[in-house]
N, C-alpha and C positions, 0 to 999 in steps of 0.2 A: 627414963625420959630419954629420947633422942636430941643430940646435941644440935645447934643451928649455926655450925661453923660454915667456912666458906667452901664451896665445891666447885672444882673446875668443869666447865662446861665444854665438850669437844667442838661446839658450835660457836664458841666465841671468836671475836675477830681476831684473825692471826694475819696481819698484813705483811704484803710482800711487794717490794718496789724494785722495779727493773728500769735499766736504761737502756733504750733501743737506737739503732743505726740503720738508715736504708741508703743504699747507694742507689739514686734514681738516675744515673748517668750511663753506666755500662750496660749494653743490651737493651736499653729500653728505648722504644720507638720514639721518634721526635715529630711525627706528623700524623695527620689522619686521626681517625677514631680510637687508634691504639695510642696516640701521643698525648702529651699533658704530664706524664709523670705522676707524681704524688705531691699536691699542694694543699696545705692546712688553711690557706688564707683566701677567703672570698675577695672578688675584685675591689669591694669597699673597706677593706681592711686598712686600718691606719699604717701598718706597717710599710704599704706601697706608697711611692712618690709620683708614681706615674701611670696609675690605672686607667685614668680617663684618656690615655693617649693610646691605648690598645686599639688594633685592628679587630675587625669582627672575627678573624681567624684566630688571632691572639687570645682573644677572649674567651673563645669558645675553648681553645686547649686549655687555658687557666680552669674553667669549670670542668673539664674533663679530670683535671688534677685535683679539683676539690672533690669530685665525686668518690675518686680512689681512697682519698684520705676519710672521708666519711665512711666508707665500706670498712677500712682498717678499724676505726674507732668502734663501728658497730659490732663487728666480728668479736673485738677483745671484750665488749660490753656483754656479749651473748653468752660467753663462758664464764663470767663472773663479774660482779659489779665492780668498777674501777672509774679511775680518774686519769685523765691526761694532763700530764704537767710539762714545763720547762721546754716548750718546742722551740729548735733551733735550725734554721734553714742555712745550707752551705750553697754557694753559688749564687747568681741573679742578683748580684751586688747585697748577699746576705740576706735575700728576702726583700728587700726595697724596690726590686724590679718587677712589675708585673708583666713585662713583655717578653721576659726571659726564663726559659725554664731553670729549675735549680738543679743542683747535682747530686745533693744529699739531704736527708731529712733524720733529725735525732729527736727524741722525745722521751719523757719518763712515763711510765704507767705503774700505778698504784691499786693494786688489789686489795679490796677489804678482806677476802679470804681467797688465798692462792693454794691451800692445803688440797684441794679436791679438782684443780683444773688439769692436771695430769690425767687423772682417771675418766674425766668427763671428755677430754679431747679423744683419748683412746677409745671411747665409747662411739664417739662419732665416727672415727676412722673405721671402726669395724661395720658400723651400719652403712657405709659407703664402698664396703668390699675390700679395704685395706687389708693387706698380708700381714698375718701374725709374725713377730720377728722378735722374740727373746721375752724378758719381763721386765718390770720397775718395781720399785717398793713405794707403797703409799705413805703418808705421814703418819698412821697408826700402825707401821710396821708389816701389814699386810701386803702380800704380792698380786700385782697385776699384771695382763697379757699386754704387751706392748706392741703396736702396729706401725707397720711403715708409713711414711708420709705419702699423701697421694700427690704430691709437688715432687719430692726428692724420694723416689720409690725404693731407696735401698738404705733410707735411714730410718731407724726404728723411733719412735718418740717416746724417750726414757725419762726425759726431766722435762721440769717446768719451763727452762731456757728454750729447749727445743719446741715445746707448746708453742710459746709466744712466736717463735719464728715461722712455725707452720701456719699459725693463723693468720699473720700478717701476708704471708705468701700466697694463701688461698684467697685472702681478701684483694690482693693485688691483681690476681689474674680473673678477677670477676667480669663476666661477659665472655670469657672463652675467646678463641681465635676467629669467630665467625658469627656466632649467634648474637651477641651483644647484650647490655643490660643497660635500661635506661631510666631516667627520672626527669622531671619537669623541673627545672632549676633555673634561678635568675642569673642571667647572663649580660655582661655590659654590651648595649648596644651602641655602636658610635652614632648612627643615623639618628637616633632618639636623644642622645646625650644623657643618657640614663640606661637603666638596666630593664630586660622584658623577660617574661617567663619564657623558656625556650625548651623544648624536648633533647636533652643532652644523652647521647649514647657512648658507652665506652667499651672497647676491646681489652683484652688483655695486653700489657705493653710490652711483654716478652713472655717467653714460654713458662710454665710453672717452674721448672727446674731451675731456670735463670733467676725467676721471682725468689726462690728458697735461697740462693745464694747471695741475692741483693740484699737480704737482711743480713748485713756483714757482722753486726753485735749485737747480743742480746746478754747483759749483764745483771746479776742481781746486787743493787746498791746498799739495800738494807732490808731487813726481814726478820720476824719473830716466829718461834715455834712452841708449841705446846709442851712444857716441863711436866714428868710426873705421868700418872695414868688418870684421864679424865673419869670422873664419876657419873 
């Protein structure tokens, strides 16, 4: 008669927690559709002390920064289930000033399962015509083909850290240099003393290569791995 002992499943949760820093100052546009940087907070966030003092132009830039933040969160969530934690803004009076662009954004991303994001992102790069450049080792010990980033075309994506950096860079340049990406979004309207639904369009705030280097740090701060051989 077979025993009923514990069997380890390779699909079990194997969390990975990473701290990310983005320099939103160097090389970033400050005006127009490419302006606004990256901003996690909408105009009515309790973090702001002066949001209702914004001009219409300042409010639009803030909304553009909001949309880039949304694109980053969506892109990370698309590759694996995750949570965004501990957001910290640098500059703009450490996030209290809605009228002034921040200079950096840091946050923690916690993946429920991070063991397969390296393989999945390389599959996506291959589907987009990426150039094969070496190999990487999967969590189960198998070997996969690494592809160059489409943002930093000489950088092969061989680690989870590089995956996260590349995903964020790809999200940052949503809209490209001329096509644009838009969404109907609530924007502070000084004339109405409230918000109104507005079509907000974003272009990339910098080149793809600059976006890649703008992600100045991705560090794993906690993680778990499977021990033994899954049954």
